[in-house]
Chimera marker file (.cmm) of the C-alpha trace (Angstrom):
<marker_set name="trace">
<marker id="1" x="11.888" y="10.172" z="-10.745" r="1" g="1" b="0" radius="0.5"/>
<marker id="2" x="13.853" y="6.908" z="-10.675" r="1" g="1" b="0" radius="0.5"/>
<marker id="3" x="17.003" y="8.690" z="-11.878" r="1" g="1" b="0" radius="0.5"/>
<marker id="4" x="16.749" y="11.159" z="-9.011" r="1" g="1" b="0" radius="0.5"/>
<marker id="5" x="16.379" y="8.333" z="-6.483" r="1" g="1" b="0" radius="0.5"/>
<marker id="6" x="19.418" y="6.562" z="-7.944" r="1" g="1" b="0" radius="0.5"/>
<marker id="7" x="21.465" y="9.766" z="-7.846" r="1" g="1" b="0" radius="0.5"/>
<marker id="8" x="20.485" y="10.359" z="-4.215" r="1" g="1" b="0" radius="0.5"/>
<marker id="9" x="21.366" y="6.795" z="-3.271" r="1" g="1" b="0" radius="0.5"/>
<marker id="10" x="24.755" y="7.116" z="-4.972" r="1" g="1" b="0" radius="0.5"/>
<marker id="11" x="25.579" y="10.349" z="-3.131" r="1" g="1" b="0" radius="0.5"/>
<marker id="12" x="24.304" y="8.950" z="0.171" r="1" g="1" b="0" radius="0.5"/>
<marker id="13" x="26.666" y="5.984" z="-0.165" r="1" g="1" b="0" radius="0.5"/>
<marker id="14" x="29.585" y="8.327" z="-0.719" r="1" g="1" b="0" radius="0.5"/>
<marker id="15" x="28.896" y="10.443" z="2.362" r="1" g="1" b="0" radius="0.5"/>
<marker id="16" x="27.554" y="7.803" z="4.741" r="1" g="1" b="0" radius="0.5"/>
<marker id="17" x="29.909" y="6.493" z="7.387" r="1" g="1" b="0" radius="0.5"/>
<marker id="18" x="30.983" y="2.857" z="7.241" r="1" g="1" b="0" radius="0.5"/>
<marker id="19" x="29.012" y="2.225" z="10.452" r="1" g="1" b="0" radius="0.5"/>
<marker id="20" x="25.862" y="3.650" z="8.858" r="1" g="1" b="0" radius="0.5"/>
<marker id="21" x="26.349" y="1.492" z="5.770" r="1" g="1" b="0" radius="0.5"/>
<marker id="22" x="26.881" y="-1.610" z="7.893" r="1" g="1" b="0" radius="0.5"/>
<marker id="23" x="23.758" y="-0.810" z="9.915" r="1" g="1" b="0" radius="0.5"/>
<marker id="24" x="21.744" y="-0.301" z="6.727" r="1" g="1" b="0" radius="0.5"/>
<marker id="25" x="22.911" y="-3.631" z="5.309" r="1" g="1" b="0" radius="0.5"/>
<marker id="26" x="22.093" y="-5.445" z="8.547" r="1" g="1" b="0" radius="0.5"/>
<marker id="27" x="18.626" y="-3.893" z="8.554" r="1" g="1" b="0" radius="0.5"/>
<marker id="28" x="18.147" y="-4.854" z="4.907" r="1" g="1" b="0" radius="0.5"/>
<marker id="29" x="19.073" y="-8.465" z="5.702" r="1" g="1" b="0" radius="0.5"/>
<marker id="30" x="16.777" y="-8.463" z="8.750" r="1" g="1" b="0" radius="0.5"/>
<marker id="31" x="13.913" y="-7.035" z="6.681" r="1" g="1" b="0" radius="0.5"/>
<marker id="32" x="14.337" y="-9.719" z="4.016" r="1" g="1" b="0" radius="0.5"/>
<marker id="33" x="14.276" y="-12.446" z="6.656" r="1" g="1" b="0" radius="0.5"/>
<marker id="34" x="11.322" y="-10.835" z="8.442" r="1" g="1" b="0" radius="0.5"/>
<marker id="35" x="9.348" y="-10.727" z="5.183" r="1" g="1" b="0" radius="0.5"/>
<marker id="36" x="9.968" y="-14.449" z="4.697" r="1" g="1" b="0" radius="0.5"/>
<marker id="37" x="8.972" y="-15.161" z="8.290" r="1" g="1" b="0" radius="0.5"/>
<marker id="38" x="5.795" y="-13.077" z="8.038" r="1" g="1" b="0" radius="0.5"/>
<marker id="39" x="4.638" y="-14.852" z="4.880" r="1" g="1" b="0" radius="0.5"/>
<marker id="40" x="5.992" y="-18.303" z="5.779" r="1" g="1" b="0" radius="0.5"/>
<marker id="41" x="2.700" y="-20.178" z="5.378" r="1" g="1" b="0" radius="0.5"/>
<marker id="42" x="1.824" y="-18.475" z="2.076" r="1" g="1" b="0" radius="0.5"/>
<marker id="43" x="5.215" y="-18.220" z="0.367" r="1" g="1" b="0" radius="0.5"/>
<marker id="44" x="8.722" y="-18.812" z="1.671" r="1" g="1" b="0" radius="0.5"/>
<marker id="45" x="10.277" y="-19.262" z="-1.750" r="1" g="1" b="0" radius="0.5"/>
<marker id="46" x="12.757" y="-16.424" z="-1.136" r="1" g="1" b="0" radius="0.5"/>
<marker id="47" x="14.232" y="-18.089" z="1.949" r="1" g="1" b="0" radius="0.5"/>
<marker id="48" x="17.493" y="-19.282" z="0.416" r="1" g="1" b="0" radius="0.5"/>
<marker id="49" x="18.071" y="-15.939" z="-1.296" r="1" g="1" b="0" radius="0.5"/>
<marker id="50" x="17.529" y="-14.026" z="1.969" r="1" g="1" b="0" radius="0.5"/>
<marker id="51" x="19.714" y="-16.448" z="3.920" r="1" g="1" b="0" radius="0.5"/>
<marker id="52" x="22.449" y="-16.239" z="1.292" r="1" g="1" b="0" radius="0.5"/>
<marker id="53" x="22.443" y="-12.425" z="1.400" r="1" g="1" b="0" radius="0.5"/>
<marker id="54" x="22.705" y="-12.509" z="5.188" r="1" g="1" b="0" radius="0.5"/>
<marker id="55" x="25.476" y="-15.124" z="5.117" r="1" g="1" b="0" radius="0.5"/>
<marker id="56" x="27.481" y="-13.170" z="2.558" r="1" g="1" b="0" radius="0.5"/>
<marker id="57" x="27.115" y="-10.012" z="4.623" r="1" g="1" b="0" radius="0.5"/>
<marker id="58" x="28.355" y="-11.775" z="7.739" r="1" g="1" b="0" radius="0.5"/>
<marker id="59" x="31.189" y="-13.409" z="5.800" r="1" g="1" b="0" radius="0.5"/>
<marker id="60" x="32.378" y="-9.930" z="4.853" r="1" g="1" b="0" radius="0.5"/>
<marker id="61" x="32.144" y="-8.848" z="8.497" r="1" g="1" b="0" radius="0.5"/>
<marker id="62" x="34.155" y="-11.919" z="9.523" r="1" g="1" b="0" radius="0.5"/>
<marker id="63" x="36.848" y="-11.203" z="6.951" r="1" g="1" b="0" radius="0.5"/>
<marker id="64" x="37.018" y="-7.593" z="8.085" r="1" g="1" b="0" radius="0.5"/>
<marker id="65" x="37.265" y="-8.205" z="11.826" r="1" g="1" b="0" radius="0.5"/>
<marker id="66" x="39.792" y="-11.023" z="11.475" r="1" g="1" b="0" radius="0.5"/>
<marker id="67" x="41.993" y="-8.979" z="9.152" r="1" g="1" b="0" radius="0.5"/>
<marker id="68" x="45.353" y="-8.003" z="10.680" r="1" g="1" b="0" radius="0.5"/>
<marker id="69" x="44.709" y="-4.362" z="9.787" r="1" g="1" b="0" radius="0.5"/>
<marker id="70" x="41.336" y="-4.184" z="11.554" r="1" g="1" b="0" radius="0.5"/>
<marker id="71" x="41.382" y="-1.157" z="13.817" r="1" g="1" b="0" radius="0.5"/>
<marker id="72" x="38.829" y="-2.574" z="16.234" r="1" g="1" b="0" radius="0.5"/>
<marker id="73" x="39.749" y="-3.457" z="19.808" r="1" g="1" b="0" radius="0.5"/>
<marker id="74" x="40.447" y="-7.156" z="20.364" r="1" g="1" b="0" radius="0.5"/>
<marker id="75" x="37.327" y="-7.744" z="22.487" r="1" g="1" b="0" radius="0.5"/>
<marker id="76" x="35.014" y="-6.301" z="19.829" r="1" g="1" b="0" radius="0.5"/>
<marker id="77" x="36.782" y="-8.269" z="17.103" r="1" g="1" b="0" radius="0.5"/>
<marker id="78" x="36.348" y="-11.487" z="19.067" r="1" g="1" b="0" radius="0.5"/>
<marker id="79" x="32.670" y="-10.773" z="19.800" r="1" g="1" b="0" radius="0.5"/>
<marker id="80" x="31.840" y="-9.972" z="16.179" r="1" g="1" b="0" radius="0.5"/>
<marker id="81" x="33.801" y="-13.012" z="15.005" r="1" g="1" b="0" radius="0.5"/>
<marker id="82" x="31.884" y="-15.254" z="17.431" r="1" g="1" b="0" radius="0.5"/>
<marker id="83" x="28.568" y="-13.830" z="16.253" r="1" g="1" b="0" radius="0.5"/>
<marker id="84" x="29.642" y="-14.281" z="12.650" r="1" g="1" b="0" radius="0.5"/>
<marker id="85" x="30.547" y="-17.921" z="13.154" r="1" g="1" b="0" radius="0.5"/>
<marker id="86" x="27.183" y="-18.508" z="14.860" r="1" g="1" b="0" radius="0.5"/>
<marker id="87" x="25.334" y="-16.746" z="12.015" r="1" g="1" b="0" radius="0.5"/>
<marker id="88" x="27.068" y="-18.771" z="9.311" r="1" g="1" b="0" radius="0.5"/>
<marker id="89" x="26.494" y="-22.096" z="11.112" r="1" g="1" b="0" radius="0.5"/>
<marker id="90" x="22.890" y="-21.238" z="11.942" r="1" g="1" b="0" radius="0.5"/>
<marker id="91" x="22.234" y="-20.138" z="8.364" r="1" g="1" b="0" radius="0.5"/>
<marker id="92" x="23.412" y="-23.480" z="6.968" r="1" g="1" b="0" radius="0.5"/>
<marker id="93" x="21.303" y="-25.240" z="9.584" r="1" g="1" b="0" radius="0.5"/>
<marker id="94" x="18.202" y="-23.294" z="8.506" r="1" g="1" b="0" radius="0.5"/>
<marker id="95" x="18.938" y="-24.013" z="4.839" r="1" g="1" b="0" radius="0.5"/>
<marker id="96" x="19.153" y="-27.725" z="5.610" r="1" g="1" b="0" radius="0.5"/>
<marker id="97" x="16.091" y="-27.739" z="7.870" r="1" g="1" b="0" radius="0.5"/>
<marker id="98" x="13.893" y="-24.702" z="7.096" r="1" g="1" b="0" radius="0.5"/>
<marker id="99" x="11.871" y="-23.596" z="10.095" r="1" g="1" b="0" radius="0.5"/>
<marker id="100" x="10.151" y="-20.261" z="10.551" r="1" g="1" b="0" radius="0.5"/>
<marker id="101" x="11.117" y="-19.953" z="14.214" r="1" g="1" b="0" radius="0.5"/>
<marker id="102" x="14.805" y="-20.394" z="13.352" r="1" g="1" b="0" radius="0.5"/>
<marker id="103" x="14.786" y="-17.022" z="11.574" r="1" g="1" b="0" radius="0.5"/>
<marker id="104" x="14.076" y="-15.062" z="14.759" r="1" g="1" b="0" radius="0.5"/>
<marker id="105" x="17.630" y="-15.216" z="16.105" r="1" g="1" b="0" radius="0.5"/>
<marker id="106" x="19.109" y="-14.054" z="12.789" r="1" g="1" b="0" radius="0.5"/>
<marker id="107" x="16.628" y="-11.185" z="12.589" r="1" g="1" b="0" radius="0.5"/>
<marker id="108" x="17.188" y="-10.119" z="16.198" r="1" g="1" b="0" radius="0.5"/>
<marker id="109" x="20.981" y="-10.214" z="16.015" r="1" g="1" b="0" radius="0.5"/>
<marker id="110" x="20.987" y="-8.108" z="12.849" r="1" g="1" b="0" radius="0.5"/>
<marker id="111" x="18.568" y="-5.556" z="14.306" r="1" g="1" b="0" radius="0.5"/>
<marker id="112" x="20.396" y="-5.251" z="17.612" r="1" g="1" b="0" radius="0.5"/>
<marker id="113" x="23.790" y="-4.892" z="15.991" r="1" g="1" b="0" radius="0.5"/>
<marker id="114" x="22.411" y="-2.313" z="13.547" r="1" g="1" b="0" radius="0.5"/>
<marker id="115" x="20.959" y="-0.355" z="16.478" r="1" g="1" b="0" radius="0.5"/>
<marker id="116" x="24.325" y="-0.400" z="18.196" r="1" g="1" b="0" radius="0.5"/>
<marker id="117" x="26.090" y="0.782" z="15.053" r="1" g="1" b="0" radius="0.5"/>
<marker id="118" x="23.565" y="3.594" z="14.637" r="1" g="1" b="0" radius="0.5"/>
<marker id="119" x="24.201" y="5.089" z="18.084" r="1" g="1" b="0" radius="0.5"/>
<marker id="120" x="25.962" y="8.401" z="17.655" r="1" g="1" b="0" radius="0.5"/>
<marker id="121" x="28.789" y="9.170" z="20.093" r="1" g="1" b="0" radius="0.5"/>
<link id1="1" id2="2" r="1" g="1" b="0" radius="0.2"/>
<link id1="2" id2="3" r="1" g="1" b="0" radius="0.2"/>
<link id1="3" id2="4" r="1" g="1" b="0" radius="0.2"/>
<link id1="4" id2="5" r="1" g="1" b="0" radius="0.2"/>
<link id1="5" id2="6" r="1" g="1" b="0" radius="0.2"/>
<link id1="6" id2="7" r="1" g="1" b="0" radius="0.2"/>
<link id1="7" id2="8" r="1" g="1" b="0" radius="0.2"/>
<link id1="8" id2="9" r="1" g="1" b="0" radius="0.2"/>
<link id1="9" id2="10" r="1" g="1" b="0" radius="0.2"/>
<link id1="10" id2="11" r="1" g="1" b="0" radius="0.2"/>
<link id1="11" id2="12" r="1" g="1" b="0" radius="0.2"/>
<link id1="12" id2="13" r="1" g="1" b="0" radius="0.2"/>
<link id1="13" id2="14" r="1" g="1" b="0" radius="0.2"/>
<link id1="14" id2="15" r="1" g="1" b="0" radius="0.2"/>
<link id1="15" id2="16" r="1" g="1" b="0" radius="0.2"/>
<link id1="16" id2="17" r="1" g="1" b="0" radius="0.2"/>
<link id1="17" id2="18" r="1" g="1" b="0" radius="0.2"/>
<link id1="18" id2="19" r="1" g="1" b="0" radius="0.2"/>
<link id1="19" id2="20" r="1" g="1" b="0" radius="0.2"/>
<link id1="20" id2="21" r="1" g="1" b="0" radius="0.2"/>
<link id1="21" id2="22" r="1" g="1" b="0" radius="0.2"/>
<link id1="22" id2="23" r="1" g="1" b="0" radius="0.2"/>
<link id1="23" id2="24" r="1" g="1" b="0" radius="0.2"/>
<link id1="24" id2="25" r="1" g="1" b="0" radius="0.2"/>
<link id1="25" id2="26" r="1" g="1" b="0" radius="0.2"/>
<link id1="26" id2="27" r="1" g="1" b="0" radius="0.2"/>
<link id1="27" id2="28" r="1" g="1" b="0" radius="0.2"/>
<link id1="28" id2="29" r="1" g="1" b="0" radius="0.2"/>
<link id1="29" id2="30" r="1" g="1" b="0" radius="0.2"/>
<link id1="30" id2="31" r="1" g="1" b="0" radius="0.2"/>
<link id1="31" id2="32" r="1" g="1" b="0" radius="0.2"/>
<link id1="32" id2="33" r="1" g="1" b="0" radius="0.2"/>
<link id1="33" id2="34" r="1" g="1" b="0" radius="0.2"/>
<link id1="34" id2="35" r="1" g="1" b="0" radius="0.2"/>
<link id1="35" id2="36" r="1" g="1" b="0" radius="0.2"/>
<link id1="36" id2="37" r="1" g="1" b="0" radius="0.2"/>
<link id1="37" id2="38" r="1" g="1" b="0" radius="0.2"/>
<link id1="38" id2="39" r="1" g="1" b="0" radius="0.2"/>
<link id1="39" id2="40" r="1" g="1" b="0" radius="0.2"/>
<link id1="40" id2="41" r="1" g="1" b="0" radius="0.2"/>
<link id1="41" id2="42" r="1" g="1" b="0" radius="0.2"/>
<link id1="42" id2="43" r="1" g="1" b="0" radius="0.2"/>
<link id1="43" id2="44" r="1" g="1" b="0" radius="0.2"/>
<link id1="44" id2="45" r="1" g="1" b="0" radius="0.2"/>
<link id1="45" id2="46" r="1" g="1" b="0" radius="0.2"/>
<link id1="46" id2="47" r="1" g="1" b="0" radius="0.2"/>
<link id1="47" id2="48" r="1" g="1" b="0" radius="0.2"/>
<link id1="48" id2="49" r="1" g="1" b="0" radius="0.2"/>
<link id1="49" id2="50" r="1" g="1" b="0" radius="0.2"/>
<link id1="50" id2="51" r="1" g="1" b="0" radius="0.2"/>
<link id1="51" id2="52" r="1" g="1" b="0" radius="0.2"/>
<link id1="52" id2="53" r="1" g="1" b="0" radius="0.2"/>
<link id1="53" id2="54" r="1" g="1" b="0" radius="0.2"/>
<link id1="54" id2="55" r="1" g="1" b="0" radius="0.2"/>
<link id1="55" id2="56" r="1" g="1" b="0" radius="0.2"/>
<link id1="56" id2="57" r="1" g="1" b="0" radius="0.2"/>
<link id1="57" id2="58" r="1" g="1" b="0" radius="0.2"/>
<link id1="58" id2="59" r="1" g="1" b="0" radius="0.2"/>
<link id1="59" id2="60" r="1" g="1" b="0" radius="0.2"/>
<link id1="60" id2="61" r="1" g="1" b="0" radius="0.2"/>
<link id1="61" id2="62" r="1" g="1" b="0" radius="0.2"/>
<link id1="62" id2="63" r="1" g="1" b="0" radius="0.2"/>
<link id1="63" id2="64" r="1" g="1" b="0" radius="0.2"/>
<link id1="64" id2="65" r="1" g="1" b="0" radius="0.2"/>
<link id1="65" id2="66" r="1" g="1" b="0" radius="0.2"/>
<link id1="66" id2="67" r="1" g="1" b="0" radius="0.2"/>
<link id1="67" id2="68" r="1" g="1" b="0" radius="0.2"/>
<link id1="68" id2="69" r="1" g="1" b="0" radius="0.2"/>
<link id1="69" id2="70" r="1" g="1" b="0" radius="0.2"/>
<link id1="70" id2="71" r="1" g="1" b="0" radius="0.2"/>
<link id1="71" id2="72" r="1" g="1" b="0" radius="0.2"/>
<link id1="72" id2="73" r="1" g="1" b="0" radius="0.2"/>
<link id1="73" id2="74" r="1" g="1" b="0" radius="0.2"/>
<link id1="74" id2="75" r="1" g="1" b="0" radius="0.2"/>
<link id1="75" id2="76" r="1" g="1" b="0" radius="0.2"/>
<link id1="76" id2="77" r="1" g="1" b="0" radius="0.2"/>
<link id1="77" id2="78" r="1" g="1" b="0" radius="0.2"/>
<link id1="78" id2="79" r="1" g="1" b="0" radius="0.2"/>
<link id1="79" id2="80" r="1" g="1" b="0" radius="0.2"/>
<link id1="80" id2="81" r="1" g="1" b="0" radius="0.2"/>
<link id1="81" id2="82" r="1" g="1" b="0" radius="0.2"/>
<link id1="82" id2="83" r="1" g="1" b="0" radius="0.2"/>
<link id1="83" id2="84" r="1" g="1" b="0" radius="0.2"/>
<link id1="84" id2="85" r="1" g="1" b="0" radius="0.2"/>
<link id1="85" id2="86" r="1" g="1" b="0" radius="0.2"/>
<link id1="86" id2="87" r="1" g="1" b="0" radius="0.2"/>
<link id1="87" id2="88" r="1" g="1" b="0" radius="0.2"/>
<link id1="88" id2="89" r="1" g="1" b="0" radius="0.2"/>
<link id1="89" id2="90" r="1" g="1" b="0" radius="0.2"/>
<link id1="90" id2="91" r="1" g="1" b="0" radius="0.2"/>
<link id1="91" id2="92" r="1" g="1" b="0" radius="0.2"/>
<link id1="92" id2="93" r="1" g="1" b="0" radius="0.2"/>
<link id1="93" id2="94" r="1" g="1" b="0" radius="0.2"/>
<link id1="94" id2="95" r="1" g="1" b="0" radius="0.2"/>
<link id1="95" id2="96" r="1" g="1" b="0" radius="0.2"/>
<link id1="96" id2="97" r="1" g="1" b="0" radius="0.2"/>
<link id1="97" id2="98" r="1" g="1" b="0" radius="0.2"/>
<link id1="98" id2="99" r="1" g="1" b="0" radius="0.2"/>
<link id1="99" id2="100" r="1" g="1" b="0" radius="0.2"/>
<link id1="100" id2="101" r="1" g="1" b="0" radius="0.2"/>
<link id1="101" id2="102" r="1" g="1" b="0" radius="0.2"/>
<link id1="102" id2="103" r="1" g="1" b="0" radius="0.2"/>
<link id1="103" id2="104" r="1" g="1" b="0" radius="0.2"/>
<link id1="104" id2="105" r="1" g="1" b="0" radius="0.2"/>
<link id1="105" id2="106" r="1" g="1" b="0" radius="0.2"/>
<link id1="106" id2="107" r="1" g="1" b="0" radius="0.2"/>
<link id1="107" id2="108" r="1" g="1" b="0" radius="0.2"/>
<link id1="108" id2="109" r="1" g="1" b="0" radius="0.2"/>
<link id1="109" id2="110" r="1" g="1" b="0" radius="0.2"/>
<link id1="110" id2="111" r="1" g="1" b="0" radius="0.2"/>
<link id1="111" id2="112" r="1" g="1" b="0" radius="0.2"/>
<link id1="112" id2="113" r="1" g="1" b="0" radius="0.2"/>
<link id1="113" id2="114" r="1" g="1" b="0" radius="0.2"/>
<link id1="114" id2="115" r="1" g="1" b="0" radius="0.2"/>
<link id1="115" id2="116" r="1" g="1" b="0" radius="0.2"/>
<link id1="116" id2="117" r="1" g="1" b="0" radius="0.2"/>
<link id1="117" id2="118" r="1" g="1" b="0" radius="0.2"/>
<link id1="118" id2="119" r="1" g="1" b="0" radius="0.2"/>
<link id1="119" id2="120" r="1" g="1" b="0" radius="0.2"/>
<link id1="120" id2="121" r="1" g="1" b="0" radius="0.2"/>
</marker_set>
């Protein structure tokens, strides 16, 4: 059964659009952070791992939108870059001073951006 799931996931990655993949990754990062937030009082030991995944994801987005060959309109590039800078700064702030309520903005931004990427034209 596991082999079939892996095969499906491999094929899905090959046929999914870049927007769908980006949305999926944003939702994955949001879900990881939400899990940490939901279990904060019992166990938040995965916080740094979840924050690191989210930061790496946003670092890739930043590199992509600031690349000279990015095909995105300037306004979108600037907006995503601004969000990315906020995410990276906020992530380091949360790592230095872990607070449950500080995760909400990261979760919400990821979910909203994923929803926007998932809208079909």
